[in-house]
Every structure is written in C-alpha cells, then in structure tokens.
C-alpha positions as CSV (number, residue, x, y, z in Angstrom):
1,M,46.7,203.8,77.5
2,N,47.1,200.7,75.7
3,R,46.8,203.3,72.5
4,L,49.9,205.3,73.8
5,V,52.0,201.9,74.6
6,M,51.4,200.2,71.3
7,A,52.3,203.8,69.3
8,L,55.5,203.9,71.6
9,L,56.0,200.3,70.4
10,A,55.3,201.0,66.8
11,G,57.5,204.3,66.7
12,A,60.7,202.7,68.3
13,L,60.3,199.6,66.1
14,F,60.1,202.0,63.2
15,G,63.3,204.2,64.0
16,A,65.4,201.2,65.2
17,G,64.5,199.8,61.7
18,L,65.3,203.0,60.1
19,H,68.9,202.9,62.0
20,I,69.6,199.6,61.3
21,S,68.7,199.9,57.5
22,G,71.0,202.7,57.1
23,M,68.2,205.3,56.1
24,T,69.4,207.5,58.6
25,D,72.9,207.5,57.3
26,T,72.7,210.6,54.7
27,Q,75.9,209.5,52.9
28,K,74.1,205.9,52.3
29,V,71.2,207.8,50.8
30,L,73.1,210.2,48.8
31,G,74.8,207.1,47.5
32,F,71.6,205.6,46.4
33,L,70.6,208.8,45.0
34,D,73.9,209.1,43.1
35,I,72.6,206.7,40.4
36,F,75.3,208.2,37.6
37,G,78.2,208.1,40.0
38,E,78.9,205.3,42.7
39,W,75.7,203.9,42.9
40,D,74.7,202.4,46.2
41,P,71.4,200.0,45.4
42,T,71.1,198.7,48.7
43,L,68.4,200.9,49.5
44,M,65.9,199.5,47.3
45,F,65.6,196.3,49.5
46,V,64.8,198.9,52.2
47,M,62.0,200.2,50.4
48,G,61.0,196.6,49.0
49,G,60.6,195.8,52.5
50,A,58.3,198.6,53.4
51,I,56.3,198.5,50.3
52,I,55.2,195.0,49.7
53,P,54.4,194.6,53.5
54,M,52.1,197.7,53.2
55,F,50.5,196.7,49.7
56,V,49.6,193.3,51.9
57,A,48.2,195.5,54.6
58,W,45.9,197.8,52.5
59,R,44.4,194.2,51.5
60,F,43.8,193.0,55.0
61,T,42.2,196.3,56.3
62,R,39.1,196.3,54.5
63,G,36.4,195.8,56.7
64,R,38.3,195.4,60.2
65,T,39.2,197.6,62.9
66,P,42.7,198.4,64.2
67,L,43.3,196.3,67.5
68,V,43.8,199.5,69.9
69,G,40.6,201.3,68.6
70,G,39.7,203.9,65.8
71,S,39.8,203.3,62.3
72,F,42.1,202.7,59.5
73,P,42.8,205.6,57.3
74,A,41.0,205.7,53.5
75,P,43.6,204.3,51.0
76,P,45.2,207.0,49.0
77,S,44.6,208.4,46.1
78,D,45.9,207.0,42.6
79,K,45.0,211.0,41.1
80,I,48.2,212.3,40.0
81,D,47.7,216.0,39.9
82,A,49.6,219.1,40.5
83,K,49.6,219.1,44.1
84,L,51.1,215.5,43.9
85,I,53.5,216.5,41.6
86,V,54.7,219.7,43.3
87,G,54.8,217.7,46.5
88,A,56.9,215.1,45.1
89,I,59.5,217.5,43.5
90,L,60.0,219.3,47.0
91,F,60.4,216.1,48.8
92,G,62.6,214.6,46.2
93,L,65.1,218.1,46.4
94,G,65.1,217.9,50.1
95,W,65.6,214.1,50.2
96,G,68.4,214.2,47.6
97,T,69.8,217.7,49.0
98,V,70.3,216.8,52.4
99,G,69.8,212.7,52.3
100,L,67.0,212.7,54.7
101,C,63.2,212.4,54.9
102,P,60.9,213.0,57.7
103,G,61.2,209.7,59.8
104,P,65.0,209.3,59.1
105,A,65.5,213.0,60.3
106,L,63.4,212.4,63.6
107,A,65.4,209.1,64.0
108,S,68.8,210.8,63.5
109,L,68.2,213.6,66.2
110,S,69.3,210.6,68.7
111,Y,72.6,210.9,68.1
112,G,73.1,214.5,67.9
113,G,74.5,216.7,65.2
114,S,73.3,220.0,64.4
115,S,72.7,219.2,60.6
116,G,69.8,216.7,61.7
117,L,68.3,219.7,63.9
118,I,68.7,222.2,61.2
119,F,66.8,219.6,58.8
120,L,64.0,219.2,61.1
121,V,63.5,223.0,62.0
122,A,63.4,223.6,57.8
123,M,61.0,220.6,57.8
124,L,58.5,221.4,60.6
125,A,58.6,225.3,58.7
126,G,57.6,224.1,55.5
127,M,54.9,221.7,57.2
128,V,53.6,225.1,58.8
129,A,53.7,227.0,55.7
130,A,52.3,224.2,53.3
131,P,48.6,224.6,54.2
132,P,48.3,228.7,53.9
133,T,50.4,228.1,50.2
134,R,48.1,225.5,49.4
135,A,45.3,227.6,50.2
136,L,47.0,230.4,48.2
137,L,47.2,228.2,45.2
138,D,44.0,227.1,45.3
139,S,42.4,230.4,45.2
140,A,44.0,231.6,42.4
141,T,43.3,228.7,40.5
142,A,39.7,228.5,41.1
C-alpha cells in the first residue's frame, strides 16, 4: 500500500509540474522547437530543472535502496547505436509534429480535447508495435 501511495503522489507531482511548466501546452512546446521562427527558450529551464537533479540523483543511488522497496534501475547505457538513433528520430518527429511527448500527453488528458486522446492512441499503438518491429529488425541484421 505504501508503494502505491508513493507512486500516486509522485505521479501527481509530476503531472502538476508538467502543467505548471507549460509542457502540456502544445503551442508553447512547438514555440520552443521553432528555432528559426518565434523561438520560445523558456522550456530550456524546465529541461534543466529535470536533467540537473536527475544527474545528481544517479550519483546518490549507488549502493542504496529506494525508501519504498525494490531497487533502483541500472543507469542508462551510453552506447549510441541504430536503435537509439531511430528511437530519437521517431520521438522527435512525434514531439515536433504534435507538441506532446508521453508524460505531457497523459497529463493533458485531464482537461479534455480530442487531439490529446488521438495522440495517446497513436502513442500506445507505437508502443505495441515496437517490440515486434525491433525483433524483425534484429533478425534482419543478424
């Protein structure tokens, strides 16, 4: 039960942060991505506010266990391969086309609108299609 409460609180805090920071406002996100037009650099502070504490947190998790049990995930790989490049391109295309990524897409559902729901359905379809597509690509290159 304690773990579920902590997950609910963490998710609520994350969603509130996305909303307050403007990450759920597709026009603000697209303005950030429009570097050759009317560029809005304010989301750099949001990203820095996420990346910097996470960088520090990774250093403090070594040899520790989470307060609510389980274990911390392994640090991400620093290997740059075709899977990372293709995934980054697909993520960037979705983010740049719609102005949403997975976290803000879920948070934006709380205030309605069909575009967020359409994006969520497309994102879920991509998540379902990814493992068999990866397996197919892996077998083709093996």
